[in-house]
N, CA and C of each residue as an Amber inpcrd file, in Angstrom:
protein
   240
 135.4870000  78.0630000  30.5150000 133.6440000  77.6590000  30.7300000
 133.9780000  78.5440000  29.6430000 133.0300000  78.2820000  28.7410000
 132.0610000  79.3270000  27.7560000 131.0830000  80.3470000  28.1860000
 131.7840000  81.2210000  27.7190000 130.9730000  83.2590000  28.4890000
 129.4220000  83.1500000  27.8920000 128.6820000  81.7100000  27.8620000
 127.6260000  82.2460000  27.9010000 127.1710000  81.5700000  29.0820000
 127.5090000  80.7250000  30.3340000 127.1460000  80.5820000  31.1050000
 127.1110000  81.7740000  32.3980000 126.7070000  82.0190000  33.2700000
 127.4800000  82.6970000  34.6530000 127.9790000  82.0960000  35.6180000
 128.6640000  82.8460000  36.9340000 129.0030000  82.2360000  37.1620000
 127.6500000  81.8280000  38.2650000 127.6220000  80.5450000  38.4310000
 127.1110000  80.1530000  40.0220000 126.6850000  79.9400000  40.8660000
 128.1960000  80.3660000  41.2190000 129.2050000  79.1460000  42.6970000
 128.0780000  80.1870000  43.3270000 128.1110000  79.0780000  44.8820000
 127.2860000  79.6920000  46.1530000 126.3870000  80.1900000  45.2750000
 125.7330000  80.0630000  45.0120000 123.6980000  79.5990000  45.2520000
 123.3400000  79.5520000  44.8520000 121.9260000  79.7710000  45.6180000
 121.1360000  78.6250000  45.9710000 121.4900000  77.6710000  44.6690000
 120.3100000  76.3810000  44.8250000 120.2850000  75.6260000  43.5790000
 119.0530000  75.6950000  43.1870000 118.3590000  76.0860000  43.2700000
 116.6570000  76.2180000  43.8020000 116.7750000  77.5630000  42.4430000
 117.9240000  78.8960000  42.4800000 117.9750000  80.1020000  41.5130000
 119.2640000  79.7620000  40.8190000 120.0270000  78.7560000  41.3250000
 120.7090000  78.4740000  39.4080000 120.5580000  77.5570000  38.7280000
 118.8920000  77.4400000  39.4940000 118.6500000  76.7190000  38.6050000
 117.5430000  76.9890000  37.2830000 116.1440000  78.3350000  37.7990000
 115.9260000  79.1980000  37.4440000 116.6390000  80.5720000  36.1490000
 118.1890000  80.7710000  36.9400000 118.5040000  81.0280000  35.9580000
 119.4910000  80.8990000  34.4380000 119.6820000  78.8440000  34.5670000
 119.7200000  77.7170000  33.8640000 118.4560000  77.8550000  32.6800000
 117.7500000  77.6660000  33.1630000 116.8550000  77.9740000  32.1970000
 115.5030000  78.9830000  31.9400000 115.3750000  79.7330000  32.4850000
 115.6020000  81.1380000  31.4330000 116.8020000  81.9490000  30.5700000
 117.7320000  81.2020000  30.5760000 118.6870000  81.2770000  29.4360000
 118.7930000  79.9940000  28.5710000 118.0160000  79.3040000  28.4300000
 118.2420000  76.7530000  28.0480000 118.6040000  76.6920000  27.8680000
 119.2090000  76.8060000  28.5000000 120.6740000  75.7990000  29.2250000
 120.6460000  74.6380000  29.8810000 120.8550000  73.5350000  29.4460000
 120.0380000  72.0700000  30.2160000 121.7930000  72.3010000  30.7790000
 121.9100000  71.5930000  32.0130000 122.2990000  70.8600000  33.9670000
 122.3640000  69.6060000  34.2830000 122.8940000  69.6210000  34.5790000
 123.3040000  67.7760000  34.9410000 123.5980000  68.2240000  36.2790000
 123.1720000  67.4050000  37.5380000 123.8930000  67.8140000  38.8300000
 124.0150000  66.9380000  39.7150000 125.1700000  66.8060000  40.2110000
 126.4330000  66.2510000  41.4020000 126.6140000  65.8680000  43.1320000
 125.6670000  65.8700000  43.1580000 125.6370000  65.7490000  44.7630000
 127.3690000  65.4520000  45.7310000 127.8600000  66.2540000  46.3050000
 129.1070000  66.5490000  47.1130000 128.9330000  66.1220000  48.7450000
 128.3090000  65.5090000  49.5340000 129.0300000  65.8480000  50.8430000
 130.6660000  65.6020000  51.8230000 130.9600000  66.6900000  52.6830000
 132.0330000  66.0180000  53.3200000 132.1300000  64.9300000  53.4540000
 133.9100000  64.8570000  54.0010000 133.8540000  62.7440000  54.3460000
 132.9100000  62.4610000  55.7670000 133.3410000  64.5180000  56.7880000
 132.5230000  63.8730000  57.9080000 131.1500000  63.4900000  57.9730000
 130.1130000  63.1280000  57.2620000 129.5320000  62.8090000  57.3640000
 128.3150000  63.8000000  56.8310000 128.5040000  64.5880000  56.9650000
 127.9910000  66.5880000  57.6390000 127.0460000  66.5170000  56.2830000
 126.2640000  66.9180000  56.0700000 125.0350000  67.3030000  54.8610000
 123.8890000  66.8160000  54.5140000 123.2000000  66.6930000  53.3330000
 122.5450000  65.6710000  53.2710000 121.5820000  64.5050000  53.8800000
 122.2380000  63.6130000  54.4430000 122.9430000  62.0780000  54.8200000
 121.3950000  61.3240000  53.8820000 121.6140000  61.7280000  52.4400000
 120.8560000  60.8170000  51.9400000 119.9290000  61.1950000  51.4800000
 119.3790000  61.9390000  52.6380000 117.9600000  62.4210000  52.2410000
 117.3210000  63.4570000  51.4220000 116.9300000  63.4680000  50.4420000
 116.0470000  64.4310000  49.2080000 115.9250000  65.9200000  49.8330000
 116.3590000  66.6110000  49.4030000 115.6870000  67.8250000  50.0470000
 115.6710000  68.6870000  48.4580000 114.2210000  69.5240000  49.3580000
 114.4050000  71.3490000  48.2790000 115.4800000  71.9000000  47.8780000
 115.5460000  72.2150000  46.3420000 116.7910000  72.7200000  46.4530000
 117.0670000  74.1310000  46.0430000 116.5650000  74.6840000  47.4420000
 116.8700000  75.4210000  48.0390000 117.8210000  74.6920000  49.4800000
 117.8610000  74.2520000  49.7830000 118.9290000  73.3140000  50.5260000
 120.4930000  73.4540000  50.0130000 120.7590000  73.2110000  48.9290000
 121.1290000  73.1500000  48.1630000 122.5860000  74.1020000  48.1100000
 124.0340000  74.1490000  47.4580000 124.1960000  75.6880000  47.3400000
 125.0080000  74.7990000  46.1010000 125.3730000  75.2750000  45.5510000
 126.3950000  75.7640000  44.0170000 127.7690000  75.8780000  44.2770000
 128.7610000  74.7100000  43.9170000 129.6190000  73.8260000  43.8470000
 131.0760000  74.4310000  43.8590000 130.6390000  73.8500000  42.2370000
 131.1660000  74.2370000  41.2150000 130.6850000  73.9740000  39.6920000
 131.3540000  74.7260000  39.2190000 130.3900000  74.1890000  37.8920000
 131.2800000  74.3970000  36.7420000 130.7030000  72.7860000  35.6460000
 131.3590000  73.0040000  34.6590000 131.2190000  72.6320000  33.1690000
 131.6340000  73.1000000  32.1940000 130.8090000  72.8940000  31.0300000
 130.9060000  72.0080000  30.4200000 130.8230000  71.2680000  30.1140000
 130.5460000  69.4580000  30.2600000 129.9410000  69.2210000  28.0470000
 129.8750000  70.0840000  27.7580000 129.2700000  69.4990000  26.0670000
 128.2910000  71.0860000  25.8230000 127.7670000  71.2770000  24.2710000
 127.4980000  72.1390000  23.9630000 126.3440000  73.1090000  24.6040000
 125.8150000  74.0590000  25.4450000 125.0270000  74.2390000  25.6150000
 124.2760000  73.0020000  26.7210000 125.7030000  72.2740000  28.0500000
 124.8600000  71.7880000  29.2540000 125.9660000  71.9660000  29.8600000
 126.0960000  71.9520000  31.2420000 127.0720000  72.8840000  32.6950000
 126.4140000  71.5580000  33.7960000 127.2490000  71.1770000  34.5710000
 127.3570000  69.6590000  35.0530000 126.8950000  71.0230000  36.4360000
 126.4220000  71.2910000  36.6880000 126.4020000  71.5070000  38.7370000
 126.7850000  70.9430000  39.5940000 128.2030000  71.0340000  40.6460000
 128.4580000  70.3990000  41.7030000 128.0150000  70.9030000  43.0530000
 126.4670000  70.1800000  43.5230000 125.7960000  70.7890000  45.0570000
 126.2910000  70.2800000  46.1020000 125.6330000  70.6100000  47.0950000
 125.8940000  69.9800000  49.2660000 124.7200000  70.5620000  49.2150000
 124.7750000  70.7980000  50.2450000 123.7000000  71.2460000  51.3450000
 124.1110000  72.1050000  51.4590000 123.1070000  73.3750000  52.2420000
 123.8650000  73.9880000  52.7280000 123.4110000  73.1610000  54.4880000
 124.8100000  73.5490000  55.0020000 124.7900000  73.5370000  56.7780000
 124.0810000  74.1560000  56.8290000 124.1760000  75.5160000  56.8100000
 123.8900000  76.9900000  57.7710000 122.1800000  76.5540000  57.9300000
 121.6900000  76.4680000  56.3790000 120.0740000  75.3780000  56.7390000
 119.5610000  74.5540000  57.0830000 120.2880000  73.7170000  57.1270000
 120.2820000  72.3170000  57.8280000 120.5130000  72.5880000  59.0600000
 120.8300000  73.4590000  59.4870000 121.1770000  73.5740000  61.6080000
 120.3710000  74.7340000  61.5880000 119.2400000  75.6460000  61.3630000
 118.6700000  76.4620000  61.6200000 116.7290000  76.2550000  61.1670000
 117.1570000  74.6030000  60.6660000 116.3980000  74.1330000  60.1040000
 115.2100000  73.1380000  61.1770000 116.4010000  72.4200000  61.7430000
 116.6800000  71.6470000  62.8430000 116.3810000  72.1770000  64.5770000
 116.7390000  73.3310000  64.8290000 116.3610000  74.0640000  65.7880000
 114.6160000  74.8320000  65.9240000 114.4820000  74.5680000  64.1730000
 112.8790000  75.1930000  64.7860000 111.5410000  73.7780000  65.1830000
């Protein structure tokens, strides 16, 4: 991976997006979920409910972020 991209692994998606916007780096998102069916269950959640699992450089000044719903956030939200 090019040195211009910071390591965003484990960042909340909203934080990662802010960093990339400030750096003027383009990105694409790919959602994933565990086979057990946990995760966001197809719902649209705020970027603060996702975490970056992996990032891959896919072109000049473009990275792909693999994201998943943060289950710890989901469990806290359901208790409220």
